[in-house]
N, C-alpha and C positions, 0 to 999 in steps of 0.2 A: 888698449882696453883691458882692465883686469879680468881674469878668468874667475868668475864666482859661480858656484853651483846653484841650481834652483831646486831647492828641496820642496817636495809636495807637502802642502800644509794639511795635516789630518783633521778629521772632524773631532770636535770636543764638545763637552756639555756646556750649555749656555746658562744654567741657573743653579742655584743652591740645591734645588731638588733634582738636579741632574737630568732634566728633560732633554730629549734628543732633538737635534736640529740639523739641517743640512749644512754643507759647507761648500765653498767654492773649489772647483778643480783647477782654477787658474793659478798655477804656482808662481807666475811672474808678477802677480799683484799681491800686495801685502794685505793681511786681514785688517778689518776695521779696528783701528786703535791698537794694533799689535796684540790682538788676543782678546779673549773674553773674560768672564768672571771666574774666579777660583771657587771651588766648592768647599764644604765644611771639613774636608779631609786635609786641608792645608796643602803643604807642598806635595803630598801624595795625590791630591786631586787634580783633575784635568781642567784646562781652561779653554774657553771657546776661541777658535782661531778666527771666527767671524767671516765676513765677506770682504769684498774689495772695497777700498776707500777711494780709489780713483774716481774722478767725476763720472757719475753714471754707472759705476760698478755695482754689482749685486751684492748685498750683504748676505752673511751666512744663513740668515733666516728667510732669505728670499726677498727681503725688502730692498728698495732702492736707496742708495745713499745720495747720488747726484750731488748737486750743490748743497743740498741737505740742510736739515735742522732749521732752527729759527734764526731770525735776523737779530743780531745784537749790536749795539753801538760799541765801537772800539774804546770808547771812554768808560764803559761800564756804567753802573748805576750811580746816581748822585743823591739818592735819598730813598726813603722808604715811607710810604704813606701810613704804614701800620706802626710807625714809631721806631722801627729799627734804625740803628745808626750805621752809616757807611764809614768804616774806619779801617785801621790796619791791625786791629786786634785788641788784646787785653790792655789793661791800664798798667802803667809803670808805677811801682810803689813810690809814694812820697816819703820823704824823710831819708835819713842816712846821709853820710858824707862820703865824698870820693877823696881819698888821700892820694899821695904820690907814692904808692906802694903799700899803703895800709889796707885795712879792711874796708869793705863797702857796706854800709848799713842798708837794710832793706826791710821788707815787711816783717821779717822775723829777726832782724838785727844780726843775722849770722855773718861770720867772717867768710872772706873769699878763700877757698881752699880749707883743708882741715889741718894743715901743718905748716904751710908756707904762705908767703904773701905774693900778691901779683906785682908786676912791674908798675912803674909810675903810671898814674892815671886811672887804673882800675876800669870800672865800667861807667856808663852814663850815670849822671847824678840821680840819686834816689833809687836806682835799680838794685836788684839783688842778684848775686851770682850764687847759684845753688839754693837749696831750700834748708832753712835752719842751719846754715853753716856748712852745707855740703860742699865737697871739693869740686873744683873745675879741673878737668884732666884727671890724672891719677898717678902714673909713675913719671910722666914727663913734666916739663916745666910749663908754667902758665905765663905766657908772654916771655919776658926775659928775666923775670923775677925768680923768687924761690920756687922750689918744686912743691907740687901739691901732694896730698896724701895718697896712699895706695889703695884706698877702699872703693874706687870706682868713680866714674864721671857723673857728677850730680847735675841735673838740669835746673835752670832757674825756676823760681816759684811763680812766675807770671807768664802768660801766654805770649806776650810780645813786650820784651824789655825796652824796646826803642819806640814805643808808641808816641812818646812825647817829642820825638824828633820831627814829627809832622812832615815826613819825607814826601816828596812828589816824584812822579815818573819823569823819565827822560824823553827827549824828542826823537823821532825817527831820523836817522842819519846813516848814510851808506858807510859800512865798515865791513870789509871782507873777512876780517879776523874776528876771533872770539873777543868780545869786549873785555876791557881791563877791570877786574873786580875790585881793584884797589883805588880806583879813581871815582870820586863823586861826580854827580852830573854837572856840577859847577866847575869841574876841572881840578879840584883839590885832591892831592894824593894823600890817602890816609896813612897814618903812622902809629895809631894807638887803637886799643881794643874799644875804647869809648867811641871813637870815630867809626869803627866797624859796625857797631850796633845801628848807627844811623845809615851807614852804607847798605847794610843788610835790609833796612826798611825801604831804601830806594829801589833795590832789586824787587822786593815784595810789591812795591807800587807799580813797577814795570810789568810784572807778571799779571797783576790785577787789571791794569789798563788794557794790555794788548792780548792777553790769553784767556783769563778765567773770570774776570770781574772781581769786585771787592768782596773779600771775606768779611762777614759782619761781626761787629763787636759782641762781646758776651752779653746775652739777655738775662732774664731771671731764670734761675735753674734750681730745681728742688729734686733731690734724689732719695730713693728708699731702697732698702735691700730686704727682700723676703726670701729667706733661704739662700739660694744661689742666684736668684733673679734680681738683676739690677734694673730699676725703672727710673728714668730721668725725665721729669716733666719740664719742658722748655716753654717759657711764656714771653710773648711780645704783645704788649697792649692787652687786648681782651681775648687774644687767641693763644691756645696752647697745643703742643704736640708732645707725644711721649716716645722716647727712645728706650728700648729695652734690650737686654742681653743676658744670657746665662753665663755666670762665671764658673770656670772649671779649673782644675789643677790646684797646685799649692805652691807656696813661696811668697816672699815679700815683694817680689817684682811682678809687674803686670805687662802683658803684651796684648795690644788691641789688633786683631786681625781684620783686614779689609774684606768683608764678605764671608769670613770663616776663620776658624782657628788653624794653627799650623803644627805639624809634627817636627818642624825644624827647631822648635824651642821646647826645652824641658826645664823643669825647676822653677817655673814662674806660673802664676795664675794667668789665665787667658780668657778673653771674651771677644765675641765677634761684633764688629760694627755692621749693622744691616743697612745697606745702601738705600733700599727702597723706603725705609722709614724717614728718609730725608728727601731724596729725589730718586726716581726709578732708574735702574740700570737699563741702558738700551744700546744695541750694537748697530743702530741705523741712523744716528744723528737726530733722533726724535726726542723732544722734551715734552713734559706733561704739566699743564697748568694746574691740574688737580693734585699735584704732589704736595705732601705735608709742608715742605719748606715754604711754598708760596702761600700757604695759609697764614704764615707768620710774616712773610715779606712779599705781599702781592705786587708791589711796585717794581720788584726785581725780575718779574717774568719777562723772558726774552732779553735780559740784560746781563746775565751771567752764564758761565759754563758750570757743568755739574761738579767739577773738581773744587770750585769755590764753596759750593754748598756741602759737599762731602767733607772737606777739610774742616768746615764749621761744625759739622755734626760730630766728627771725631773729637774736637775740642770740647764739645758739650758732654761727651762721655767722660772725658778727663775731669771736667768740672764735677760730674756726678761721683766719680771714683774718689775725688778729694773729700766729698761730703760723707762718704761711708768708709773711709780708709781705716778707721779704728775697728769697725766690724770685720772688715776683710783682713785686717792686720797687714796692710801693704805700706810700702815706702814710696811716697809720691815722687821721690827723686829717681826712681827706678822704673820709669814707664817706657815701653817700647811700642813701635808700630811695625806691622808686617803686611805685605801684599805681593801678589804675583800678577804679571801681565798688566791688564788695565788697572787692577788693584795694586800693582807695584807702583804705578804712577800715583795712585791715591795715597799710598804709604809715604811716598816721597814728598808730595805736597803737604800732607798732614804733619810730617816730622819737620819739614822746613818752616812751616808757618806757625808752629806751636813750640815754643822753647822749653816747655815742660817735658817734651819727649827726649829722653836721654839716649835712646838708640833707635835709629831708623833702619829697618831691614827692607831693602828694595830688591825684589827678585824678578828678573826678566821683564823689565818695564818697557823696553823698546822706545820707539819714537814718541815724543811728548813726555817721556820720563827722563832718564839720565841722558838720553841723546840730545845733543845740541842741534837746533834747527839748521844751523849753518853747516855743521859737519855731515849731517844727513843729506842735505841738498848737494853738497860737494861729492859725497860718495856716489850718488846716482849719476851726477854729471860726469864723473870720471869712469863710468862704465859698470857701476855696481847694479845689482838687481833693484827693482822698485821696492822701496821701504817707506815706512810712514814718515811723511814730511808735513810741513806747515800747510801745504795745499791739498792734502789728502788724508787728514786725520778725522776723528769723530767730532762733529760740530754740535753735539749735545754735551760732550765732556768739556770741550773748549768752546769759546764764543764763536759763532759762525763768521763774524767779521774778520777773524784771524786768517781765514782762507785767502783773503785778498792781499795779505801783507807780504812784503819782501823780507825774507828771513835775514838778509844781509843789512837791512836798515833798522832792525830792532836795537834798542839801546841796551839790551840784555841778551843772554842766552842761557841754556840749561846747565852749563858748568857753574853758573852763579846760583841756580836753584839748588844744586847740590851743596854749594859753598854756604848757603844760608844756614845749614845745619851746624857749621863750625862755631865754636870749638866742641860742640857735642859730638856724638859718634854716629857713624853709619857704616854698614856693610852692604856692598853692591854685588849682585849675582847676575851673570849673563849666560848665554847659551847660543853659540854661533851655528849650532845645528840648524837653526831656523834663520835663514838669511834675512827675513823681514824684520827681525829684531834689531838689525843694524848695529851689531856689536862693535864694528870699527868706529862708528860715530860715537857710541856710548863709551868706548874706551878712551877716545881722545877727550871727550867732555869730562870724564872722570879724572884724567890726568891733569887737566887744566884746573879742576876744582881742588886737587890735592895741593896745589901751590898756596891756596888760602890756608889750609890746615897747617902746612909747613911753616908759613909765615907766623902762625900763632904758636909754634912750638909744640903742636899736637898732631904731627903727621901720622902717628899711630892710632889716631881716632877715626881714620877712614881706611877701609880695606876693600879690595875688589877680587872677585873670583869668577872668571869667565870660562871655567871648565865646561866642556861641551859633550856632545854625543849622549844625550839623554832626552827623554820626553819633556815637553813644555811643562813647566811648573812642577817637575818631579826631580828635585835636587839630588845629585849623586852624593856618595859618601864624602868626597872632598869638600863640597859646598856645605854639607851638613856640619862638618868639622869647622869650616870657616865661620859659620854663623855661631856655633857653640862657643868658639873662642871669644867672639865679641859679646855674646850674652853673658858668659862667665865673668868677664871683666867689667862690663859697663852696666849690667843689670843685677849681677849677683855679688858684686864687691870683691871679685877675685883679682889676682895679679897675673903677670906674665906678659909675654910679647904678643902683640896683635898685628904683626907685620904680614898681613895677608895681601899678596900681590901676584895674581895669576892672570896673564894676558889671554885674549882669545887665541886659539891655536891655529886658525886658518892662515896659511903662509901668504896668501894673496892679499891679505889686508895690509893697509898702510898704517904703521904705528908711529909715524913721524908727527906727533901732535904738536911739537914745537913750531912746525910750519904754519899752524893755525893761530898762533899768538904772536904779538909784536910787543909784549910787555914782560917784565920780570917783577917778582915780589919786591916790595920796598925794603931797603936796608937802612938801619938795622931792622930786625923783625918787629912785628907789631908788639907793643908792650902795654 
């Protein structure tokens, strides 16, 4: 049995208003959802450690988790009586041609890259890579073709470039290894970037069916900017809700903070995504039918997890930013997301599910974030302390039906959630000071995801920094520098190396991630 210390989990604030709450003194049990919400001070703010998520454990606020939450069907919602559509995201632009190494026409007709061409195949028909000709990648190669420009990694102009793939989820099937991200559900091994877009949508479909429920397609959105206040009115049928946020800072890039802004990012404008304007944050597996989201989509009540609704809400803020971009003087190809703890998971889901996000910053997300469900289960079985797993997470954030699933039978895992970001950029931060974050699991999952970025020729678009010995959600100087390196390159158009690779320091951890996979990237690399 590995010798792993059990660090006492401190009390943290539970809300943006920093209201005090109790915390569990049971250090052997992980907090509900690997932590609570980050405050408006960003990385300097504290996050709730919550209560226990094991069946029957007490939550930090004194509430019971138990089997918890509402009952959701594992198949997610299949319709919306209010007229909302159940789909995989935004529409793929029609028009444009895919050449065998030429440019791909899109909604703005821009070329792929700013100086080079992609290898044969390009992207899926009609899709755009980049916005108005923005470059994919930056100093590295795109596929196996010519190199892209050095001005930064531009995100596509559509929320989901592969919506036209009509991808479906895979079936439950026993697999003790991390699933192969390069194999379609029908057994086809992908070899091109065009195929990856459809494979990415299969992973999305898996996550929606088994974990969070379907993210809704874009409804009618109307944004206004009054001074620094952004208001986004979202309408479905006869009902509307308003998402609002104050824009701060300066720069042509924008970072959306999950629940608050962050001191980790400078030189960009920032705005906070207020979770409760969509669905309430809760640390006890409770959902609320009165939440604004269910005013728009009443038929989805008890059929989705909050991360589906929150990711939808972040995308609606991006829609709003696009409508006022000239007033704010922002570059819509330079959008980032950030979050820590439960909000780190939110940043990950939001960046993975919306291809307009150029940089996804994931800080101390723990189980249900970067951690693969399989490697977390394996860690505990091999003698590690109790960490957040598929059978003891927060079942308001995820569908309650997930609790009964066998992690080793899922057709997907969270190394593929990370991989959905590729070839865009992500920087991942850990902190093994807190055992319940499960950094061994997160490290292995991250390393498996890197294989996808490597196969695309953009290995430097993903970085990880597991520097430890600091308070939860209070990044030390090393991690601040790691984030700054990625922000400079991928949001501010800078150049330079982004080879950030810092392992968790605990010597008792098992770093042999290769033992958890039985596949290798396709050769030659995706093109």
